[in-house]
N, CA and C of each residue as an Amber inpcrd file, in Angstrom:
protein
   267
  14.8230000 104.6190000 -83.6210000  14.7360000 103.5070000 -84.7390000
  15.2160000 104.3320000 -85.9330000  15.8680000 104.1460000 -87.0000000
  16.3500000 104.4840000 -88.2530000  15.0980000 104.7810000 -89.2670000
  14.5480000 104.1150000 -89.0610000  13.2750000 103.7510000 -89.9500000
  13.4210000 102.8960000 -91.3600000  14.6900000 102.2170000 -91.1630000
  14.7970000 101.2400000 -92.3220000  14.9040000  99.5930000 -91.5890000
  14.1590000  98.9680000 -92.2570000  13.6480000  97.8510000 -92.2390000
  13.8170000  96.9130000 -93.1420000  14.2200000  95.4880000 -93.0650000
  14.4500000  94.6850000 -93.9590000  13.6750000  93.3930000 -93.7450000
  13.0740000  92.8710000 -94.8010000  12.0340000  92.0380000 -95.0190000
  12.8870000  90.3840000 -94.8060000  12.5330000  89.0570000 -94.1460000
  12.8380000  88.1340000 -94.1520000  11.7330000  86.7910000 -93.7680000
  12.0090000  85.7710000 -94.2100000  10.4320000  84.8370000 -93.8130000
  10.7540000  84.8470000 -92.4030000   9.3910000  84.4550000 -91.7690000
   9.4050000  84.3540000 -90.3120000   9.9730000  82.5070000 -90.1070000
  10.7210000  82.8150000 -88.8330000  11.1620000  81.8460000 -88.3700000
  10.2620000  81.0770000 -86.9930000  10.6950000  80.1770000 -86.4190000
  10.1720000  79.6500000 -85.2200000  10.2050000  80.4630000 -83.9750000
  11.5540000  80.8130000 -83.9410000  11.5090000  82.0520000 -82.7280000
  10.9910000  83.3470000 -82.9590000  10.6810000  83.7750000 -84.3090000
   9.8340000  84.7580000 -84.3000000   8.3290000  84.9270000 -83.7110000
   8.0720000  83.8410000 -83.2690000   6.1980000  83.3640000 -83.3540000
   6.0000000  84.4660000 -82.2140000   6.6490000  84.6630000 -80.8820000
   6.4010000  85.1390000 -79.5800000   6.3140000  86.8790000 -80.4090000
   7.6550000  87.2300000 -81.1220000   7.2360000  88.8030000 -81.5340000
   5.9810000  89.0580000 -82.5520000   6.2040000  88.0850000 -83.1860000
   4.9310000  88.1250000 -84.1580000   3.6430000  88.4960000 -83.5020000
   3.4320000  87.4040000 -82.2980000   2.2220000  87.4790000 -81.5510000
   2.0840000  89.0070000 -80.8760000   2.9950000  89.1960000 -80.3360000
   3.0360000  90.6590000 -79.8980000   2.8130000  91.7600000 -80.8680000
   3.1200000  91.7020000 -82.3230000   2.9320000  92.9260000 -83.0070000
   1.4950000  92.8830000 -83.6360000   0.6180000  91.3770000 -83.9280000
  -0.3640000  91.1800000 -83.9760000  -1.8100000  91.3540000 -82.7530000
  -0.9320000  91.5460000 -81.4930000  -1.5420000  91.7510000 -80.5980000
  -1.8400000  93.4840000 -80.7150000  -0.7760000  93.9250000 -80.8910000
  -0.7230000  95.9230000 -80.8880000  -1.5780000  96.3950000 -81.9670000
  -1.3870000  95.3080000 -83.0100000  -1.9440000  96.2840000 -84.3070000
  -3.4220000  95.9630000 -84.3960000  -4.0950000  94.9430000 -83.6920000
  -5.3930000  94.6610000 -83.5800000  -6.3010000  94.8400000 -82.2200000
  -7.7700000  95.0890000 -82.3600000  -8.2230000  95.3490000 -81.2350000
  -8.5340000  94.0210000 -80.0220000  -8.4890000  92.9510000 -80.7130000
  -8.2970000  91.5940000 -80.3160000  -7.1230000  90.6330000 -80.5930000
  -7.5410000  89.6780000 -79.8330000  -6.6720000  88.4520000 -79.8840000
  -6.5440000  87.6120000 -81.1980000  -7.4610000  88.1330000 -81.4890000
  -8.2760000  87.0840000 -83.2170000  -7.3330000  86.9050000 -84.0100000
  -6.8040000  87.7860000 -84.5010000  -5.7710000  87.6480000 -85.5290000
  -4.8640000  86.4810000 -85.2330000  -4.3320000  87.0800000 -83.9230000
  -2.9470000  86.3050000 -83.5220000  -3.2700000  85.0530000 -83.0980000
  -4.5790000  84.6090000 -82.4640000  -4.7720000  83.2160000 -82.6670000
  -5.0430000  82.4740000 -83.8430000  -5.4450000  83.0970000 -84.9140000
  -5.6290000  82.5870000 -86.3490000  -4.1410000  82.4940000 -86.9710000
  -3.4550000  83.1040000 -86.4870000  -2.0590000  82.8210000 -87.0700000
  -1.5010000  81.5520000 -86.1300000  -1.6540000  81.7170000 -85.2330000
  -0.9570000  80.5710000 -84.4480000  -1.3640000  78.9960000 -84.4490000
  -3.1390000  79.2150000 -85.2760000  -3.9200000  78.0580000 -85.4630000
  -3.1510000  77.5620000 -86.6760000  -2.9350000  78.8630000 -87.7800000
  -2.7340000  78.2700000 -89.3170000  -1.3890000  78.0300000 -89.3420000
  -0.2530000  78.2290000 -88.2600000   1.2770000  77.5110000 -88.5170000
   0.9730000  75.9170000 -87.6750000   0.1070000  75.5360000 -87.2980000
  -0.1520000  73.8190000 -86.8160000  -1.1120000  73.0570000 -87.8940000
  -1.4250000  73.9860000 -89.1160000  -2.4190000  73.8020000 -89.8790000
  -1.3550000  72.8610000 -90.7810000  -1.6210000  71.4260000 -91.8630000
  -0.7190000  71.0260000 -92.3790000  -0.7510000  71.6980000 -93.7820000
  -1.2890000  72.2860000 -94.3800000  -1.5850000  73.4920000 -95.4320000
  -0.4260000  74.4290000 -95.3280000   0.1440000  74.4570000 -94.0010000
   0.6740000  75.8850000 -93.5370000   1.7680000  75.9300000 -94.8540000
   2.1420000  77.0140000 -95.5800000   3.4230000  77.1950000 -96.3600000
   4.2720000  78.3690000 -95.5930000   5.2390000  78.0050000 -95.2830000
   6.3680000  79.1210000 -94.1350000   7.0180000  80.0690000 -95.1310000
   6.9730000  79.8760000 -96.3860000   7.5590000  80.9140000 -97.1310000
   6.8090000  81.7620000 -97.2900000   5.2770000  81.9480000 -96.6100000
   4.3290000  82.8010000 -97.1830000   4.3670000  83.7760000 -95.8460000
   5.3230000  83.5280000 -95.1100000   4.7900000  84.3600000 -93.7610000
   6.1430000  84.8090000 -93.5280000   6.0560000  86.3640000 -93.9470000
   7.4040000  87.1290000 -93.7380000   7.4780000  88.0900000 -92.4590000
   8.4130000  88.6560000 -91.7760000   8.3560000  89.6920000 -91.0120000
   9.4720000  90.7720000 -91.5280000   8.9710000  91.9880000 -90.5780000
  10.1800000  92.9900000 -91.0790000  10.5100000  93.5650000 -89.6190000
  12.2600000  93.3340000 -90.1770000  12.9760000  93.5720000 -88.8790000
  13.5900000  95.1370000 -88.7720000  13.9700000  95.3970000 -87.7960000
  14.2010000  97.1790000 -87.6410000  16.0170000  96.4620000 -87.9620000
  16.9490000  98.0660000 -87.6190000  18.4950000  97.7180000 -87.7060000
  18.9630000  97.3030000 -86.7480000  18.0420000  96.3070000 -85.4000000
  18.6330000  95.8990000 -84.4630000  18.0450000  94.6250000 -84.2790000
  17.3600000  93.9170000 -85.5660000  16.7760000  93.1310000 -85.5520000
  15.1360000  92.2520000 -84.9550000  14.5550000  93.7470000 -84.5930000
  13.7010000  93.5230000 -83.6050000  12.4810000  93.2190000 -84.8180000
  11.3130000  92.3230000 -84.5910000  10.4590000  92.5710000 -85.6600000
   9.6860000  93.2490000 -85.2560000   9.1460000  94.2490000 -86.4300000
   8.1890000  95.3570000 -86.3650000   7.1600000  95.2380000 -87.0100000
   7.1630000  94.4620000 -87.7960000   5.9920000  94.0210000 -88.8490000
   5.8410000  92.7290000 -89.3380000   4.8520000  92.5210000 -89.7680000
   4.4770000  90.8270000 -90.3410000   3.4810000  91.0880000 -91.3890000
   3.5250000  89.7680000 -92.4570000   2.6340000  89.8540000 -93.5570000
   2.5520000  88.4820000 -93.8320000   1.4140000  87.7290000 -93.6020000
   1.2420000  86.1030000 -94.3060000   0.2590000  86.2370000 -95.1550000
   0.7060000  85.4780000 -96.4450000  -0.6350000  84.7450000 -97.4880000
  -0.5470000  83.5560000 -97.3330000  -2.0490000  82.8890000 -97.4120000
  -2.3830000  81.9400000 -97.0610000  -3.1780000  81.2230000 -98.1500000
  -3.7820000  79.9730000 -98.3570000  -4.7050000  79.9220000 -99.2850000
  -5.4890000  79.1590000 -98.2300000  -7.2180000  79.8050000 -98.3840000
  -8.0550000  79.0090000 -97.8400000  -9.0160000  78.1980000 -99.0030000
  -9.5600000  77.7410000 -98.4350000 -10.7920000  76.6810000 -99.2060000
 -12.0680000  77.7900000 -99.2510000 -12.4660000  78.2710000-100.5870000
 -13.5510000  78.7690000-100.6680000 -15.1040000  78.3900000-100.6950000
 -15.9820000  79.0700000-100.9830000 -17.2650000  78.1600000-100.5280000
 -17.5090000  77.1850000-101.4620000 -16.4050000  77.1540000-102.8120000
 -16.5070000  76.4570000-104.0580000 -15.7900000  75.1050000-103.7080000
 -15.1360000  75.1330000-102.5080000 -13.8830000  74.4870000-102.3880000
 -12.4770000  74.6220000-102.8880000 -12.3240000  75.8730000-103.9350000
 -11.6800000  76.0520000-104.3680000 -10.4550000  77.1990000-103.3790000
  -9.1080000  76.7460000-103.7210000  -8.2100000  77.5230000-102.7880000
  -8.1830000  79.2000000-103.2340000  -8.5580000  79.9810000-102.1730000
  -8.6010000  81.5270000-102.6260000  -7.4380000  82.1890000-101.4020000
  -6.6590000  82.9000000-102.4740000  -5.5480000  83.6970000-101.4970000
  -6.1690000  84.8440000-100.3390000  -5.4160000  84.1780000 -98.8650000
  -6.3450000  85.5580000 -98.2600000  -5.0320000  86.1340000 -97.3560000
  -4.9430000  86.8590000 -96.6670000  -3.6200000  87.6370000 -95.8630000
  -4.1860000  88.0340000 -94.7560000  -2.9070000  88.6210000 -94.3790000
  -3.1510000  89.4650000 -93.0180000  -1.4600000  90.1160000 -93.0310000
  -1.9160000  91.2180000 -92.8080000  -0.5480000  92.4390000 -92.6990000
  -0.7410000  93.4810000 -91.4450000  -0.1190000  93.3280000 -90.4940000
   0.4590000  94.2440000 -89.6220000   1.4710000  94.9810000 -88.5870000
   0.9980000  95.9370000 -88.3510000   2.6250000  96.3840000 -87.9960000
   1.9420000  97.2600000 -86.8290000   2.7300000  97.6840000 -85.7520000
   1.9760000  98.2100000 -84.5700000   3.0570000  99.5220000 -84.6200000
   2.1330000 100.6950000 -84.4300000   2.4810000 102.1170000 -84.6010000
   3.1830000 102.0770000 -83.8390000   4.2590000 102.8480000 -83.7060000
   4.8250000 103.8680000 -84.4470000   5.8810000 102.3300000 -84.9710000
   5.7160000 101.4950000 -85.7650000   6.3820000 100.6580000 -86.4600000
   7.3030000 100.1050000 -85.0890000   6.7430000  99.6100000 -84.2950000
   7.2400000  98.6460000 -83.3310000   6.7790000  98.6360000 -81.9590000
   6.9460000  97.4280000 -81.2400000   6.0960000  97.1600000 -80.1700000
   7.5070000  97.0170000 -79.2730000
């Protein structure tokens, strides 16, 4: 791998690769399950879900920003950033 990555918005076709990155980056499937659930939520903002791809187009990292309701009912930014060391799954 050249070490060069580019970022782009996530597409529906990226979902399985994103799940693999999340499962490799975290000790449980909880984060991957959360992202899957967020995608199904009507409040999902697809433009805030970004993948990092290597020179071959393979998903090697993932970043997500989402608005969640805080304790007072106000939207609060939240997010997930994940990559599978050493930058690939």
